[in-house]
C-alpha positions in Angstrom: 65.4 59.4 44.2 64.0 61.8 41.5 62.4 63.6 44.2 65.7 64.4 46.1 67.4 65.2 43.0 64.2 67.8 42.6 64.8 69.2 46.0 68.9 69.4 45.3 67.9 71.0 41.8 65.7 73.6 43.7 68.4 74.1 46.2 71.3 74.8 43.7 69.0 76.9 41.7 68.3 78.9 45.1 71.9 79.2 46.1 73.0 80.6 42.4 70.4 83.1 43.0 71.2 84.0 46.1 75.1 84.4 45.4 74.1 86.4 42.5 72.0 88.7 44.5 74.8 89.4 47.2 77.2 90.0 44.0 75.2 92.9 43.0 74.6 94.3 46.5 78.6 94.7 46.4 81.5 93.2 48.5 80.8 95.8 51.8 77.7 94.0 51.9 79.2 90.5 52.3 79.0 89.1 56.1 82.0 89.9 58.1 84.4 87.6 60.1 83.0 87.0 63.3 85.3 87.7 66.8 84.3 85.7 69.9 86.2 84.6 73.0 86.9 81.2 74.1 83.9 80.5 76.2 81.6 82.8 74.2 82.8 80.9 71.2 81.9 77.3 72.6 78.8 78.4 74.4 77.4 79.5 71.0 77.6 76.2 69.3 74.5 74.6 68.1 73.8 70.7 67.5 74.4 70.0 64.1 75.7 73.6 62.8 78.9 73.6 61.3 81.5 76.0 62.1 84.9 76.9 61.2 87.5 78.3 63.8 90.7 80.3 64.1 92.3 80.2 67.7 94.7 83.4 68.0 96.2 85.6 70.5 98.0 88.4 68.8 97.9 88.2 64.8 101.5 87.7 63.5 102.6 89.1 60.3 102.9 85.7 59.0 99.3 84.7 60.0 97.7 87.6 57.9 97.5 86.2 54.8 95.8 83.3 56.2 93.3 85.8 58.1 92.5 87.7 54.9 91.5 84.6 52.8 89.6 83.1 55.9 87.8 86.6 55.8 87.2 86.2 52.1 85.8 82.8 52.8 83.1 83.7 55.3 80.4 84.6 52.4 80.8 81.3 50.6 80.9 78.7 53.7 77.7 80.9 55.1 76.2 79.8 51.9 76.1 76.3 53.1 75.3 77.2 56.5 79.0 77.0 57.8 80.1 80.0 60.0 83.6 81.1 60.4 84.8 82.7 63.8 88.0 83.8 64.9 88.7 82.9 68.6 90.7 85.3 70.7 92.8 83.3 73.4 93.5 84.8 76.7 97.0 85.1 77.3 96.6 82.9 80.4 94.8 80.4 78.3 96.4 77.0 78.5 93.6 75.0 76.8 94.2 72.6 73.9 93.5 75.3 71.2 95.0 78.2 73.0 98.1 76.3 74.9 100.3 75.7 72.4 102.0 77.0 69.9 101.4 74.5 67.3 97.2 74.7 68.1 97.4 78.7 67.1 98.7 77.1 63.7 95.5 75.6 63.1 91.9 75.8 61.9 89.3 73.6 63.6 86.1 72.3 62.2 83.2 71.9 64.2 79.9 70.7 63.8 78.1 71.6 67.1 80.5 70.7 69.8 82.3 67.7 68.1 85.6 68.2 66.4 85.8 66.9 63.0 88.9 68.3 61.1 91.5 70.3 61.9 93.4 72.2 59.0 97.2 73.6 58.9 96.5 76.9 58.0 99.3 76.6 54.9 96.6 74.2 53.8 93.7 76.8 53.5 95.6 79.2 51.2 93.0 80.8 49.2 89.3 80.7 49.4 89.2 77.7 46.8 91.1 75.9 49.1 89.4 76.7 52.2 85.8 75.9 50.4 86.8 72.6 49.1 88.4 71.2 52.1 85.8 72.1 54.6 82.9 70.6 52.4 85.2 67.8 51.9 85.7 67.0 55.5 81.6 67.8 55.9 81.1 65.6 53.4 83.6 62.5 53.9 80.9 59.7 54.4 79.4 60.9 51.2 82.0 61.6 49.0 84.2 58.6 48.8 87.8 58.9 48.1 89.7 56.4 46.5 93.5 55.8 44.8 92.9 52.8 43.4 91.2 50.7 40.7 90.1 48.4 43.4 88.4 50.3 45.0 87.0 52.2 42.5 85.2 48.9 41.1 84.1 47.7 44.5 82.2 51.1 44.6 80.6 50.5 41.3 79.9 47.3 42.0 78.2 47.9 45.0 75.7 51.0 43.3 75.0 48.9 40.1 71.2 48.4 39.5 70.5 51.2 42.5 72.3 54.3 41.7 75.0 56.6 39.3 78.1 57.4 40.2 79.8 61.1 39.4 83.3 60.5 39.5 85.9 63.4 39.7 89.6 63.7 38.9 91.6 66.6 40.6 95.3 66.9 40.0 95.2 68.1 44.0 92.8 68.8 46.7 92.1 72.3 47.4 92.0 73.3 43.9 89.3 75.9 42.7 88.3 72.4 40.6 88.1 70.3 43.9 86.1 73.2 45.4 83.7 72.6 42.6 82.8 69.1 42.8 82.4 69.4 46.5 80.0 71.8 46.2 78.1 70.1 43.6 78.6 67.3 45.7 76.8 69.1 48.8 73.9 69.7 46.1 73.4 66.4 44.9 74.7 64.1 47.2 71.5 62.6 47.9 71.1 62.1 44.4 74.1 60.4 43.3 77.4 58.7 44.8 80.0 61.0 44.3 83.8 59.7 43.9 86.7 62.0 43.9 90.6 60.7 43.2 93.9 62.7 43.0 95.5 59.2 41.4 96.1 60.3 37.5 96.4 56.1 36.9 92.7 55.8 37.6 92.0 57.9 34.2 94.3 55.6 32.3 92.3 54.2 29.7 93.4 51.0 28.9 94.4 51.6 24.9 96.5 54.2 26.0 99.4 53.8 28.2 99.9 57.7 28.7 96.7 59.3 30.5 95.8 62.8 29.7 95.7 64.5 33.1 96.5 67.7 32.3 93.2 68.8 33.8 90.3 67.7 35.8 87.8 65.7 34.7 84.2 64.5 35.8 82.6 61.4 34.6 78.7 60.4 35.1 78.8 56.9 35.4 75.2 55.4 34.7 75.7 52.4 37.1 72.0 52.2 37.6 71.5 50.4 34.3 73.9 48.0 34.8 71.8 45.5 35.8 74.4 42.2 36.3 77.5 42.4 37.8 80.1 41.6 35.1 78.0 45.0 33.2 80.6 47.7 33.2 78.7 51.1 34.0 78.4 53.2 31.1 80.5 56.3 31.2 79.9 60.1 29.9 82.8 62.7 30.5 82.1 66.2 31.0 84.0 68.1 28.0 83.3 71.3 29.4 85.7 72.7 32.5 85.4 71.8 35.9 83.5 74.5 37.4 80.4 74.5 39.5 77.8 75.5 36.8 79.4 73.3 34.3 78.7 70.6 36.6 75.5 71.7 37.5 74.7 71.6 33.6 75.9 68.3 33.2 74.1 66.6 36.0 70.9 68.5 34.6 71.5 67.0 30.9 72.4 63.2 32.5 69.0 63.2 34.5 66.7 64.3 31.6 65.1 61.3 29.5 67.4 59.8 27.1 65.2 59.9 24.3 62.1 62.1 23.7 58.7 61.1 22.7 57.2 63.9 20.3 53.8 63.8 19.5 53.2 67.9 18.4 55.0 70.0 15.8 58.4 70.2 16.5 58.4 73.9 16.5 56.3 73.7 19.8 58.8 71.3 21.3 60.9 72.8 24.3 62.8 70.4 26.3 66.0 71.0 29.0 68.6 70.8 26.2 67.3 73.5 24.7 66.6 75.6 27.6 70.8 74.9 28.5 71.4 76.2 25.2 71.7 72.5 23.2 70.4 71.0 20.1 67.8 69.0 19.6 68.0 66.2 16.8 64.7 64.5 15.7 64.9 61.4 14.5 61.7 60.8 12.3 60.1 57.4 12.2 57.4 55.4 10.8 55.1 52.5 12.0 56.4 49.8 10.1 59.9 50.6 11.9 59.5 51.9 15.1 61.1 49.5 17.7 64.0 49.8 15.3 63.9 53.8 14.8 63.6 53.9 18.9 67.0 51.5 19.3 68.8 53.9 16.8 67.3 57.0 18.4 68.8 55.5 21.4 72.1 55.0 20.2 72.2 58.3 18.6 71.2 60.1 21.9 74.2 57.9 23.7 76.6 59.1 21.3 75.2 62.8 22.1 74.8 62.5 25.7 76.1 65.9 27.0 75.8 67.3 23.7 72.5 67.4 22.2 69.0 65.7 22.7 67.5 63.3 20.8 63.6 62.8 20.4 61.8 60.7 18.5 59.3 61.8 15.7 56.2 59.3 14.1 56.0 60.4 10.3 52.2 60.0 10.8 51.7 62.1 14.1 52.6 65.6 12.6 50.9 66.1 9.1 54.0 67.8 7.6 55.2 67.3 4.0 58.7 68.4 4.6 58.8 64.7 6.8 58.0 62.8 3.4 61.5 64.0 2.3 63.7 64.1 4.9 64.7 61.9 7.9 66.5 63.9 10.6 65.7 67.4 12.0 67.9 69.8 13.9 66.2 72.3 16.2 68.9 74.5 17.6 68.1 76.7 21.0 68.4 79.7 18.8 65.6 82.0 18.8 63.9 82.8 15.5 65.8 80.2 13.8 63.8 77.3 11.7 64.2 73.7 12.4 66.4 72.0 9.3 65.1 69.0 8.1 67.8 67.0 6.4 68.6 63.4 4.4 71.6 62.0 6.3 72.7 58.4 5.4 73.8 56.9 8.9 74.6 58.0 12.4 77.7 59.1 11.9 76.5 62.1 10.1 73.8 62.8 12.8 76.8 62.9 15.0 79.1 64.7 12.9 76.1 67.3 12.5 75.8 68.2 16.1 79.5 68.0 16.7 80.9 70.2 13.4 79.5 73.1 12.5 80.8 73.3 9.1 79.7 70.1 8.2 76.0 71.1 8.9 76.6 73.8 6.8 77.7 72.0 4.4 75.2 69.5 4.3 72.4 72.7 4.4 74.4 74.1 1.6 74.0 70.6 -0.3 70.6 70.4 0.2 69.9 74.0 -0.7 71.7 73.2 -4.2 70.6 69.7 -4.9 69.3 70.2 -8.3 72.0 72.4 -9.2 74.5 69.7 -8.2 72.6 66.8 -10.0 73.1 69.1 -13.3 76.7 68.9 -12.6 77.2 65.7 -11.8 75.8 64.4 -15.5 79.3 64.7 -16.3 80.9 63.0 -13.8 82.2 59.1 -13.6 78.4 58.7 -12.4 78.0 57.9 -16.0 80.2 54.7 -16.4 77.2 52.9 -15.4 73.8 53.2 -17.0 71.7 52.0 -13.9 73.5 54.2 -11.5 72.7 57.0 -13.8 69.1 56.2 -14.4 68.8 56.1 -10.7 70.6 59.4 -9.9 68.7 61.0 -12.5 65.1 60.1 -11.5 65.7 60.0 -7.5 63.3 62.6 -7.1 60.3 60.6 -8.4 58.5 59.1 -5.6 57.6 55.7 -6.1 53.8 54.6 -4.4 54.8 52.0 -2.4 51.7 51.6 -0.5 50.7 48.4 -1.9 54.4 46.9 -1.1 54.4 45.7 2.9 57.9 46.7 4.3 59.3 44.0 6.5 61.6 44.1 9.3 63.5 41.8 12.0 60.3 41.5 13.9 57.6 41.1 11.1 59.7 39.2 8.6 59.0 35.5 10.6 55.5 36.4 11.2 54.4 37.2 7.7 55.6 33.9 6.4 53.1 32.5 8.7 50.4 34.0 6.7 47.9 31.7 4.7 49.3 33.8 1.6 52.0 33.5 -1.0 54.6 36.1 0.0 56.7 37.7 -2.6 59.8 39.2 -1.1 62.3 41.3 -2.4 65.6 41.8 -0.4 67.4 44.7 -1.5 69.7 47.3 -0.3 68.7 50.9 -0.4 71.9 52.6 -0.8 72.7 50.4 -4.1 71.6 52.0 -7.5 70.9 48.3 -9.2 68.5 47.6 -5.9 66.5 50.9 -6.7 66.1 50.3 -10.0 64.6 47.0 -9.6 62.6 48.9 -7.2 61.0 50.6 -9.9 60.4 47.4 -11.5 58.8 46.0 -8.5 56.2 48.8 -8.0 55.3 48.2 -11.7 54.6 44.3 -10.7 52.9 45.3 -7.5 50.2 47.4 -9.4 50.0 45.3 -12.2 49.1 42.3 -9.7 47.2 44.4 -7.4 44.0 42.4 -5.8 45.1 39.4 -6.9 43.8 37.0 -4.6 46.4 35.0 -2.0 49.1 37.0 -3.0 51.2 39.8 -0.9 54.7 41.9 -2.0 56.8 42.9 0.4 60.4 44.1 0.3 63.3 43.8 3.2 66.3 46.4 3.4 69.2 44.0 3.8 71.3 47.3 4.8 69.1 47.6 7.8 68.2 43.8 8.7 71.2 42.3 7.6 70.5 39.2 10.0 67.3 38.8 8.1 69.0 38.8 4.9 71.7 36.3 6.0 69.5 33.8 7.5 67.6 33.7 4.0 70.9 33.4 2.5 70.7 36.5 0.5 74.5 37.3 -1.0 74.1 39.4 -3.6 71.3 42.4 -4.1 68.6 42.3 -5.3 67.0 39.0 -5.1 63.4 38.0 -5.3 61.9 34.6 -3.3 58.4 33.4 -3.0 57.4 32.1 0.1 54.4 29.7 1.0 53.4 28.3 4.3 54.4 24.6 4.2 56.2 24.6 0.7 60.1 25.2 0.1 60.7 28.8 -0.6 61.1 29.7 -4.6 64.4 31.9 -5.6 63.8 33.9 -9.1 66.7 33.9 -11.1 65.4 35.5 -14.2 65.8 39.2 -15.8 64.4 42.3 -13.4 62.1 43.8 -15.7 58.5 44.0 -14.4 57.3 41.9 -17.4 59.7 38.9 -16.2 59.1 39.1 -13.0 55.0 39.5 -13.3 55.3 36.1 -15.4 57.4 34.2 -12.7 55.1 35.2 -9.9 52.0 34.2 -12.0 53.8 30.7 -13.3 54.8 29.7 -9.7 50.9 30.3 -8.2 50.3 27.0 -10.1 51.9 23.5 -9.1 54.7 22.6 -11.3 54.4 20.0 -12.3 50.4 20.1 -12.3 48.9 16.4 -12.4 46.2 15.7 -14.6 44.0 13.2 -13.8 42.4 11.9 -17.1 43.3 12.1 -20.5 40.8 15.0 -21.6 42.4 17.0 -18.9 45.6 16.1 -20.4 44.6 17.2 -24.4 42.9 20.3 -22.7 46.2 20.8 -21.4 48.0 20.3 -24.4 45.7 22.8 -26.4 45.9 25.6 -23.6 43.5 25.0 -21.4 45.1 26.1 -18.5 44.1 27.3 -14.4 42.1 30.7 -14.6 45.7 32.6 -13.2 47.4 31.6 -16.1 44.4 32.8 -18.6 46.8 35.7 -19.8 49.7 33.9 -20.3 50.3 32.1 -23.7 53.3 30.2 -22.6 54.1 26.7 -24.5 52.9 23.9 -22.6 55.1 21.0 -21.7 53.6 17.4 -20.8 55.0 14.6 -19.2 54.4 11.2 -20.0 55.3 8.4 -17.6 53.9 5.1 -17.2 53.7 3.4 -13.7 57.0 1.5 -14.3 59.0 4.6 -15.1 59.5 5.9 -11.7 62.8 7.0 -11.6 62.2 9.0 -14.5 58.8 10.6 -13.0 61.1 11.8 -9.7 63.6 13.3 -11.9 60.3 15.1 -13.7 58.9 16.0 -10.5 62.4 17.5 -9.4 63.0 19.4 -12.7 59.2 20.9 -12.0 60.4 22.5 -8.7 63.7 23.8 -10.3 61.7 25.3 -13.6 58.5 26.7 -11.4 57.8 30.2 -12.1 59.7 30.1 -15.5 57.8 27.3 -17.5 54.2 25.6 -17.3 54.8 21.8 -16.7 51.9 19.1 -16.8 52.5 15.3 -15.6 49.9 12.6 -16.7 50.4 8.9 -15.0 47.6 6.7 -15.3 47.1 3.7 -17.3 45.9 4.8 -20.6 49.1 7.1 -20.4 50.5 4.7 -23.4 47.6 5.4 -25.7 48.4 9.2 -25.3 51.9 8.8 -25.8 51.6 7.1 -29.0 49.3 9.7 -30.5 52.2 11.4 -30.7 54.5 8.6 -31.8 56.6 8.3 -28.5 57.0 5.9 -25.6 56.9 6.8 -22.4 58.6 8.4 -20.2 58.6 11.5 -22.8 57.5 14.5 -23.5 55.0 16.5 -25.3 55.4 19.8 -26.2 52.6 22.1 -27.3 53.2 25.6 -29.4 50.9 28.2 -29.8 47.8 26.6 -27.9 48.4 23.2 -29.2 48.1 23.8 -33.0 51.0 21.4 -33.1 52.3 18.7 -30.3 56.3 17.7 -30.5 56.8 14.4 -29.1 60.6 14.2 -27.4 61.7 11.1 -25.8 63.1 11.5 -22.6 66.8 9.6 -22.9 68.0 11.1 -20.2 66.4 10.7 -17.2 67.9 13.1 -14.6 66.5 16.2 -13.2 69.4 18.4 -14.8 69.1 16.5 -17.9 65.3 17.6 -18.4 65.7 20.8 -17.0 68.0 21.3 -19.4 66.2 19.7 -22.5 63.1 21.7 -21.2 65.0 25.2 -21.6 66.6 23.9 -25.1 63.3 23.0 -26.4 61.4 25.6 -25.5 64.2 28.0 -27.1 62.5 29.7 -30.5 63.9 28.0 -34.0 65.0 31.0 -35.5 64.6 33.8 -32.5 65.4 37.4 -32.3 67.9 38.6 -30.0 67.0 40.8 -27.5 68.6 41.9 -24.2 66.4 39.8 -22.6 66.8 36.8 -24.1 70.4 36.9 -24.9 71.8 35.2 -21.7 69.4 32.2 -22.6 70.9 31.8 -26.0 74.3 32.0 -24.3 74.0 29.5 -21.9 74.0 27.1 -24.7 77.9 27.8 -25.7 77.4 27.7 -29.2 78.3 29.7 -32.2 76.4 32.1 -33.4 75.1 33.0 -36.9 73.1 36.5 -36.6 71.9 39.0 -39.2 71.6 42.2 -37.7 69.0 44.6 -39.3 67.9 47.8 -39.3 64.4 46.9 -39.1 62.4 43.4 -39.9 64.7 41.2 -42.5 63.2 40.5 -46.0 60.8 37.8 -46.3 63.5 35.8 -48.6 66.2 35.9 -46.0 63.8 35.2 -42.9 62.8 32.0 -45.3 66.3 30.8 -46.0 67.5 31.3 -42.5 64.5 29.5 -41.0 65.3 26.4 -43.1 68.9 26.5 -42.2 67.6 26.9 -38.7 65.0 23.8 -38.6 68.1 21.7 -39.1 68.1 21.0 -35.6 69.2 17.5 -34.7 72.4 18.4 -36.9 72.2 22.1 -35.7 75.9 23.0 -33.9 75.0 26.5 -33.9 72.5 29.1 -33.0 70.7 31.0 -36.2 69.3 33.9 -35.0 68.8 38.3 -35.7 68.8 41.3 -34.4 66.6 44.4 -35.4 68.8 47.4 -34.4 65.4 49.2 -33.9 64.6 47.2 -31.2 67.8 46.5 -29.7 70.0 49.5 -30.3 72.8 48.2 -28.0 73.4 46.1 -31.4 75.3 49.0 -32.7 77.9 48.9 -30.0 78.4 45.0 -31.1 78.7 45.8 -34.6 81.4 48.4 -34.2 83.1 45.7 -31.5 83.1 43.0 -34.9 84.3 45.6 -37.3 86.1 49.1 -37.7 83.4 51.2 -39.0 79.8 50.1 -39.0 78.7 48.1 -42.3 75.8 48.4 -44.3 72.9 46.9 -43.3 71.7 43.8 -43.1 74.6 42.0 -42.6 75.0 38.2 -42.0 78.0 37.3 -39.2 79.4 34.5 -37.4 80.8 34.5 -34.1 82.4 32.3 -31.6 82.4 33.9 -28.8 83.2 30.6 -26.3 86.5 29.4 -29.1 88.7 31.7 -30.6 86.5 35.1 -30.7 86.8 35.2 -34.4 84.2 37.2 -36.3 83.5 36.3 -40.2 81.3 38.6 -42.5 79.0 36.6 -45.1 80.0 37.7 -48.4 77.9 40.9 -49.2 78.1 40.3 -53.0 76.6 36.8 -52.4 72.6 36.5 -52.1 71.4 34.7 -48.2 70.1 31.5 -49.4 70.4 28.4 -47.3 73.0 27.2 -50.1 75.0 29.6 -49.9 75.5 30.2 -46.2 76.0 25.9 -46.1 79.3 26.4 -48.5 80.4 29.6 -47.0 80.4 27.7 -43.3 82.0 24.7 -45.0 84.7 27.2 -46.1 85.1 28.9 -42.4 85.0 25.1 -41.1 88.0 24.4 -43.4 90.1 27.3 -42.6 89.6 29.0 -46.1 87.9 32.4 -45.0 90.0 35.3 -43.2 88.2 36.6 -40.2 86.9 40.3 -39.9 88.1 40.5 -36.7 89.1 38.7 -33.7 87.7 39.5 -30.3 89.9 40.2 -27.2 90.2 37.4 -25.0 89.4 39.7 -21.9 86.6 38.5 -20.0 83.9 41.3 -20.5 82.8 43.0 -17.2 80.4 45.5 -15.6 82.1 49.1 -15.9 82.9 49.3 -12.6 83.7 46.8 -9.8 81.4 44.3 -8.2 80.2 44.7 -4.4 80.9 41.8 -1.9 77.7 42.2 -0.2 78.4 39.6 2.3 81.6 41.2 3.5 79.0 45.0 3.7 76.3 43.1 5.5 79.1 42.2 7.9 81.1 45.0 8.8 82.1 46.2 12.0 79.4 48.1 14.3 76.7 48.6 12.1 74.2 50.7 12.2 73.1 52.1 9.0 73.7 50.7 8.0 73.9 50.8 5.4 77.6 53.4 3.7 81.1 55.9 6.9 83.3 58.0 8.9 86.4 57.6 11.4 86.0 56.8 15.0 85.4 59.5 17.4 87.6 58.1 20.5 86.4 55.0 22.2 82.7 55.3 21.6 82.7 54.3 18.0 84.9 52.2 15.8 85.7 52.9 12.2 83.1 51.4 9.7 84.2 50.8 5.9 82.1 48.5 3.4 84.9 46.3 2.9 85.0 45.0 6.9 83.9 41.7 8.1 83.7 42.3 11.9 80.4 43.4 12.3 77.7 41.0 14.2 73.9 41.2 13.7 72.1 44.2 15.1 70.8 43.4 19.0 68.2 44.2 20.8 70.0 46.5 22.9 72.5 49.0 20.7 75.3 50.4 23.1 78.3 52.1 22.2 81.7 50.8 23.5 82.8 52.3 27.0 85.8 54.5 27.0 88.5 51.7 28.0 85.5 49.3 28.4 84.7 46.0 25.5 80.8 46.3 24.1 79.2 43.4 26.3 78.5 40.7 24.8 74.9 40.5 22.7 74.9 44.4 22.3 75.5 45.9 19.0 76.5 49.9 18.2 73.9 50.3 16.0 75.3 52.5 13.8 72.8 53.1 10.7 68.9 54.8 10.8 67.9 51.3 10.3 64.1 52.7 8.8 64.4 56.5 9.4 67.5 57.3 7.4 67.4 57.2 4.6 66.7 53.8 3.5 63.7 52.9 4.7 61.0 55.4 5.5 62.2 58.6 3.3 64.7 57.8 0.7 62.8 54.4 0.0 59.9 56.1 -1.7 61.9 58.0 -4.4 65.6 57.2 -6.1 68.1 59.4 -4.2 70.1 57.0 -2.1 73.3 57.6 -4.2 
């Protein structure tokens, strides 16, 4: 098949060259109409050679226009090996062709001596009609004419898996468009099956009752790729006028590779698309996501088929610095114009880049003026969200991701089978909080570099929604720890690097850690921990159980699974457990809480023996007695849902106030509120809190009572009184009795983020993916509109093919709109904060 196509292409090129040469020689040099007698004509016929004959006695004035058109068509038909002859009939001839008046009003097409077709002269009204009808008759067995959809479908079904089809609609036969189709069929008929119709209903789109039949149309039907009978043939329309040159150009493009593999400097690349005056789009890829990038390139290529070429360029093949900050390149056919390297969000932008020149100019202008635009954006609404602002400000800073493995749909599950503890960050590469956490994650990777048996990795959920859906990732970012044979562990704490590092390190140790002897238990309380925890000075909790307390023991083990990574838990269960517990004045089941490496050990009886009760008890006991409130620890104290007695200071509080408030805080068994303090130098956000409490910023230090969970009333301790345990207790009694007037009352309105929350699940399930990621309106029938709020998308499949005009997408296929690992999420802009 390719060999025949090459021969056809060469013949066509030669034909064009000959035609051009003849035109240059001038009309006078063209072939003239032969005139022969009847006997002379029939004796000159050669087997297999076609000829068009017009039999005539005396040329009447009415036949003169026809003869002029016949003479004009001589040269065109001779290009296809068809001779044109005027046969002069003697008066006495009464044969079939000369004897009857009706016969003299017809033209006859012979192949050798065999009559192929007779044409009424009024059907051959100009050169186009003559050439079109003659070639149509000669190629009758090669060019199928259809009148019904059933006929068309039968031809498609017979071609599936074997060859492609060129389907043309012309409003009428004998037109210039009909001639162009037949001339193309003469050259390419051995390579493709040509099908012709004049029925407008065959061009009707099922979604449109009124077919667009204002002009002739041509579709290239890719039936060779339809390996199953139920699979429709993909159609690529020719969008140029139906001329011979345009058809030749279209078929050349259809025969070119869908995606070109490039392994050299793109400046040196030349493809058939560039030679035919079309641009070439490069999708920049990387090793980790090559398969997905290849599928993305194929998706883009199908969308741009006939409009531009698509090539895939591995980043590690070409050493170009520009590739590090780009994901798409565009090469135009214009000489001397450099390749444009761009950062695009999804495949919609790539397609628009080719289809809309003004859009390309705008994108290029944005790239050139990026720094100036960033300065102007400082005053935009991006400031409403501090995380987004920080990401926008730092987006040009590249992140060193060499120590973090990139996982994809193809590598995720195999990575979990490795004999290491796998930490996975699930994130969305366009989302600000995810990118801020990615920066912290890099710091964690640097801190834990070289830790044996530990590997940090990441999954971009916008590229791989199916992976994240199966792992029950419903919000971004999310962090999980996997170990073969164990249940995965989800991190739910603060997303700073210090807290995350602590969680990863603590999760490496069994929770609870089973201790075998009294010496091990005593050493555990003294702070003798596994080597992994040598640099982490956490309070240690030891559960002591007798063999008779199986219910409490099982609940403690379950509580350990919940608290894994957050606290250090030990468990002692031996015959001498009773002696150990008596040493600390408790009876099994009990908890022994060791602070400051065993300098003080507190015994706590386990009165409640459910896992959740034990978790809450441990979390409460591990809270500081008189804590300094920070952004990091505030959520833990808010979870107690108790009023706050809080001292605001602009630095460390005085020794006297600290001592008195500490005594108040140590009334722990009777404590119904949280006694704490906040240093504005360490936590500047405290100034905003004070402004919400008071009309003006009060002089510091100031002692405040606030119940965020009931009423929202704020009371200020009288500034003229000294802060002592007695004075504060007396003041609290007045508050309880309703004798004090609140300084302010907080609004009952919920505290919400400054920007609306994203519904990530819906965004992961939007209709027709790829890239993800963030989109534009539909383009005819080849693409559907994608919006983050849509909820129809299925996870991407292996073969990503767009829906055909008038045909629904096949089951199991996905349109793959995002750029997967290439743009911009995984390869280019994954390494810097520039997704916004």
